[in-house]
C-alpha positions as CSV (number, residue, x, y, z in Angstrom):
1,X,13.4,11.3,-5.9
2,X,10.4,9.2,-7.2
3,X,8.1,11.6,-9.2
4,X,5.0,9.3,-7.8
5,X,2.9,10.9,-5.1
6,X,1.7,8.3,-2.6
7,X,-0.8,8.7,0.1
8,X,-1.5,6.2,3.0
9,X,-4.9,6.1,5.1
10,X,-5.1,4.1,8.2
11,X,-1.9,4.1,10.6
12,X,-2.5,1.2,13.0
13,X,-0.6,-1.5,13.9
14,X,-0.2,-2.8,10.6
15,X,-0.6,0.5,8.4
16,X,1.8,2.9,10.2
17,X,4.8,0.5,9.7
18,X,4.2,0.0,6.2
19,X,3.3,4.0,5.5
20,X,6.7,4.6,7.5
21,X,8.7,3.6,4.7
22,X,7.1,6.1,2.2
23,X,8.5,9.4,3.0
24,X,12.1,8.2,3.8
25,X,12.3,6.2,0.3
26,X,11.6,9.7,-1.3
27,X,8.5,9.8,-2.0
28,X,6.1,12.6,-1.5
29,X,3.7,11.4,1.1
30,X,0.6,12.5,2.3
31,X,-1.4,10.3,5.2
32,X,-4.6,10.2,7.5
33,X,-6.0,8.6,10.3
34,X,-9.1,9.4,12.9
35,X,-5.9,9.7,15.5
36,X,-3.3,12.4,15.4
37,X,-0.4,11.0,17.2
38,X,0.6,8.7,14.6
39,X,0.3,11.0,11.8
40,X,2.6,13.5,13.8
41,X,4.9,10.6,14.0
42,X,5.2,10.1,10.1
43,X,5.4,14.0,9.6
44,X,8.3,14.2,11.7
45,X,9.8,11.8,9.3
46,X,8.8,13.6,6.2
47,X,5.2,12.8,5.3
48,X,2.4,15.4,5.5
49,X,-0.7,15.0,7.3
50,X,-3.8,15.7,5.8
51,X,-7.2,16.6,7.5
52,X,-9.5,14.1,5.2
53,X,-9.3,11.3,3.1
54,X,-10.1,14.0,0.4
55,X,-7.2,15.6,0.6
56,X,-4.9,12.5,0.5
57,X,-6.6,12.1,-2.5
58,X,-5.9,15.1,-4.0
59,X,-2.2,14.8,-3.6
60,X,-1.4,11.3,-4.6
61,X,-1.4,9.0,-7.5
62,X,-1.4,5.5,-5.4
63,X,-3.0,5.7,-2.1
64,X,-2.9,2.7,0.4
65,X,-5.8,2.0,2.7
66,X,-5.3,0.0,5.7
67,X,-8.6,0.3,7.8
68,X,-10.0,-2.2,10.0
69,X,-13.2,-3.3,8.3
70,X,-15.4,-3.2,5.0
71,X,-17.6,-0.3,6.2
72,X,-14.2,1.7,7.1
73,X,-13.2,1.0,3.3
74,X,-16.3,2.0,1.7
75,X,-16.2,5.3,4.1
76,X,-13.0,6.4,3.3
77,X,-13.3,6.0,-0.4
78,X,-16.8,6.8,-1.1
79,X,-17.6,9.2,1.5
80,X,-18.4,12.9,1.0
81,X,-14.8,13.7,2.0
82,X,-13.5,10.4,0.8
83,X,-10.8,9.7,-1.4
84,X,-12.8,9.7,-4.9
85,X,-13.8,13.3,-3.9
86,X,-10.0,14.3,-4.4
87,X,-8.5,11.7,-6.7
88,X,-7.6,12.6,-10.1
89,X,-8.1,10.1,-13.5
90,X,-5.2,7.7,-13.7
91,X,-4.7,7.1,-9.9
92,X,-4.8,3.9,-8.3
93,X,-6.4,2.9,-4.8
94,X,-4.6,-0.1,-3.3
95,X,-6.9,-2.0,-0.4
96,X,-4.7,-3.5,1.8
97,X,-7.7,-4.4,4.6
98,X,-9.1,-7.7,4.8
99,X,-12.0,-7.5,3.0
100,X,-14.8,-9.2,0.9
101,X,-14.0,-9.6,-2.7
102,X,-17.4,-7.9,-3.2
103,X,-16.1,-5.2,-1.3
104,X,-13.3,-4.3,-3.6
105,X,-15.8,-4.7,-6.6
106,X,-18.1,-2.2,-5.3
107,X,-15.1,0.5,-4.8
108,X,-14.0,-0.5,-8.2
109,X,-17.4,0.3,-9.8
110,X,-17.4,3.6,-8.3
111,X,-13.7,4.5,-9.1
112,X,-13.9,3.6,-12.6
113,X,-16.5,6.3,-13.3
114,X,-13.6,8.6,-12.6
115,X,-10.9,7.0,-14.5
116,X,-9.3,5.5,-11.3
117,X,-8.0,1.9,-10.8
118,X,-8.5,-0.2,-8.0
119,X,-6.3,-3.2,-6.7
120,X,-6.9,-5.5,-3.6
121,X,-3.6,-5.7,-2.4
122,X,-4.0,-7.5,1.0
123,X,-1.2,-7.8,3.4
124,X,0.3,-10.8,5.3
125,X,3.0,-11.0,8.1
126,X,1.7,-8.6,10.8
127,X,3.6,-5.4,12.4
128,X,6.9,-6.9,13.2
129,X,7.3,-7.9,9.2
130,X,5.9,-4.7,8.2
131,X,8.9,-2.6,10.3
132,X,11.5,-4.4,8.5
133,X,9.8,-4.6,5.0
134,X,8.9,-8.5,4.9
135,X,5.2,-8.3,4.6
136,X,3.7,-10.2,1.6
137,X,1.3,-8.3,-0.6
138,X,-1.5,-10.6,-2.0
139,X,-2.8,-9.0,-5.1
140,X,-6.0,-8.9,-7.2
141,X,-6.2,-6.3,-10.3
142,X,-5.7,-5.2,-13.6
143,X,-1.6,-5.7,-14.3
144,X,-1.2,-2.1,-15.4
145,X,-2.4,-0.7,-12.3
146,X,-0.4,-3.0,-10.3
147,X,2.7,-1.7,-12.4
148,X,2.1,1.7,-11.9
149,X,2.0,0.9,-7.8
150,X,5.1,-1.3,-8.0
151,X,7.5,1.4,-6.8
152,X,5.2,1.9,-3.7
153,X,5.2,-2.2,-3.1
154,X,8.9,-2.1,-3.5
155,X,9.7,0.5,-0.9
156,X,7.5,-1.2,1.6
157,X,8.8,-4.9,1.2
158,X,11.6,-6.7,0.2
159,X,9.2,-9.7,-0.5
160,X,8.1,-10.0,-4.3
161,X,4.6,-9.3,-4.6
162,X,1.8,-12.4,-5.4
163,X,-0.2,-11.3,-8.2
164,X,-3.3,-14.0,-8.0
165,X,-5.0,-12.3,-10.8
166,X,-8.2,-10.3,-11.3
167,X,-9.6,-8.1,-8.7
168,X,-11.1,-9.9,-5.7
169,X,-8.4,-12.6,-5.8
170,X,-6.3,-10.7,-3.5
171,X,-9.0,-10.7,-1.2
172,X,-10.2,-14.3,-1.6
173,X,-6.6,-15.4,-1.2
174,X,-5.7,-13.5,2.5
175,X,-9.1,-15.0,3.5
176,X,-7.6,-18.7,2.7
177,X,-4.2,-17.8,4.4
178,X,-6.0,-16.3,7.5
179,X,-7.9,-19.9,8.0
180,X,-4.9,-21.1,7.8
181,X,-3.3,-19.1,10.2
182,X,-6.3,-19.7,13.1
183,X,-6.3,-23.2,12.4
184,X,-2.6,-23.2,13.2
185,X,-3.6,-21.3,16.6
186,X,-6.4,-23.9,17.4
187,X,-4.0,-26.5,16.9
188,X,-1.5,-25.1,19.2
189,X,-3.8,-24.0,21.9
190,X,-5.0,-27.3,22.3
191,X,-1.7,-29.5,22.2
192,X,-0.4,-27.3,24.5
193,X,-2.9,-27.3,27.0
194,X,-3.1,-31.4,26.5
195,X,0.5,-31.6,27.0
196,X,0.0,-29.6,30.3
197,X,-3.0,-31.3,31.6
198,X,-1.1,-34.9,31.0
199,X,1.8,-33.5,32.7
200,X,4.1,-33.4,30.1
201,X,6.9,-30.6,29.9
202,X,5.6,-28.0,27.0
203,X,9.4,-27.2,26.3
204,X,9.2,-31.3,25.4
205,X,6.3,-30.8,22.9
206,X,7.6,-27.7,21.2
207,X,11.1,-29.4,20.9
208,X,9.3,-32.5,19.2
209,X,7.2,-30.0,17.1
210,X,9.7,-28.1,15.7
211,X,11.9,-31.1,14.9
212,X,9.5,-33.0,12.7
213,X,8.2,-29.4,11.1
214,X,4.5,-29.9,12.7
215,X,5.2,-26.8,14.9
216,X,5.8,-23.6,12.2
217,X,7.5,-20.5,13.1
218,X,4.2,-18.8,13.3
219,X,2.8,-21.5,16.0
220,X,5.9,-20.8,18.0
221,X,5.4,-17.3,18.2
222,X,1.7,-17.5,19.1
223,X,2.9,-20.4,22.1
224,X,5.2,-17.4,23.2
225,X,2.1,-15.8,24.2
226,X,0.3,-18.8,25.7
227,X,3.3,-19.2,28.2
228,X,3.5,-15.5,29.9
229,X,3.0,-15.5,33.3
230,X,-0.7,-15.2,34.3
231,X,-0.2,-11.4,35.8
232,X,1.1,-10.4,32.4
233,X,-1.7,-12.1,30.2
234,X,-4.4,-10.7,32.6
235,X,-3.1,-7.1,32.5
236,X,-5.7,-4.8,31.4
237,X,-3.5,-3.4,28.2
238,X,-2.7,-7.1,27.4
239,X,-6.3,-7.8,27.8
240,X,-7.3,-5.0,25.6
241,X,-5.1,-6.2,22.4
242,X,-6.2,-9.7,22.7
243,X,-9.8,-8.3,22.4
244,X,-8.5,-6.2,19.3
245,X,-7.2,-9.4,18.2
246,X,-10.2,-11.6,18.7
247,X,-12.4,-9.1,16.9
248,X,-10.2,-9.1,14.0
249,X,-10.0,-12.9,13.6
250,X,-13.9,-13.2,14.4
251,X,-14.2,-10.7,11.6
252,X,-11.9,-12.5,9.0
253,X,-13.5,-16.0,9.9
254,X,-16.7,-14.3,9.1
255,X,-15.9,-13.5,5.8
256,X,-14.0,-17.1,5.5
257,X,-17.7,-18.5,6.1
258,X,-19.3,-16.2,3.8
259,X,-17.1,-16.8,0.9
260,X,-17.3,-20.7,1.6
261,X,-21.1,-20.4,1.4
262,X,-21.3,-18.2,-1.7
263,X,-19.3,-20.9,-3.7
264,X,-21.4,-24.0,-2.0
265,X,-18.5,-24.9,0.3
266,X,-19.2,-26.3,4.2
267,X,-16.0,-25.4,6.3
268,X,-16.9,-27.1,9.8
269,X,-13.7,-26.7,11.1
270,X,-13.6,-22.8,10.0
271,X,-17.2,-22.4,11.8
272,X,-15.7,-24.4,15.0
273,X,-12.5,-21.8,15.1
274,X,-14.3,-19.1,14.8
275,X,-16.3,-19.8,18.2
276,X,-13.4,-20.0,19.9
277,X,-11.1,-16.9,19.2
278,X,-11.7,-15.3,22.3
279,X,-10.2,-18.5,24.2
280,X,-7.3,-18.8,21.9
281,X,-6.2,-15.2,22.6
282,X,-6.7,-15.8,26.2
283,X,-9.6,-13.0,26.7
284,X,-10.6,-13.7,30.4
285,X,-14.2,-12.2,30.0
286,X,-14.9,-14.9,27.6
287,X,-13.1,-17.5,29.6
288,X,-15.0,-16.8,32.7
289,X,-18.3,-17.0,31.1
290,X,-17.6,-20.8,29.2
C-alpha cells in the first residue's frame, strides 16, 4: 500500500471522478466538500470525509484542490480552517482549478513560509475522461514537488503529465488550451446554424468536417448537444447545467483576456467569444433577451 497520504478538496463534476481513484489505489485518502453527498459516496469506497480543509491538510502529504474559482482556492488554503492551518512542512498543494498565474503565486508565497510546496496542476479532459483516468495534467512548479506528487498523478490518470516549467506556467497553459476549446465551440455553433439556415443537412456538414479533419472529436461532442430535441434543451436540469458551463467559460475567458492584457496582447476573437458563451451553450434566458 502506498505510504503517501493524500487529500482532495472540491468534489464537483471534475473533482469527484479524480478523487475517486485515490482510495481504491491504496492511498490513505481524506476528502472535503461543502456538499455532504459526494463525500459520503467516496467514503463508501474507502476515503475519510473531513469536516474542513484544515482536517484534510492535517491528514495528507499531497492535497489536490478542484474548486470553481480563484477566490475559492484562496479560501480553502488561506482561511482560518484552511489547508495551511493543518498541513505539515514537506507537503505539496496541487491546484487543479483554472486560475490566474498570480493566484498560484499568492498561494505559494503563503505556503513556502511553512515549508509547503505549491504546484499549479491544472486538468483538461472533463468529467468523462476523469472517470477513465484519461485527463491531462498541465503542470507548473518545482521538479522536486512534482516528483513527490507523481504517485498521485499516476493513480488518477494514465496520460503522461505535461510539465510546462515554473509555477504559473500550468495555469497559463490551461488558459491557452481553454481558449482553443471555446473558439472551437464558436466555429461549430456558427457553421451548424449556417448549414441549417441554408437548407444543408447537418449530417453532410459533419461528414465533410470529419473527413478533412476540421471537425475535431471535441467539436463532434459539442455538436451532439446542439442537436438534442428542444424539449430536452429547455428542460430545467439541462438549463441549470448549461448555465453552470456558461459561468465557468465566461470566467475562464475573462482570465484569458486579463493574461493577454498583462502581456501587452489583444485577442479580439477571444473577446467576441466571451460575450457569446450563453448563446453557444443554449441558455434560453440569454437567447430570449438577445
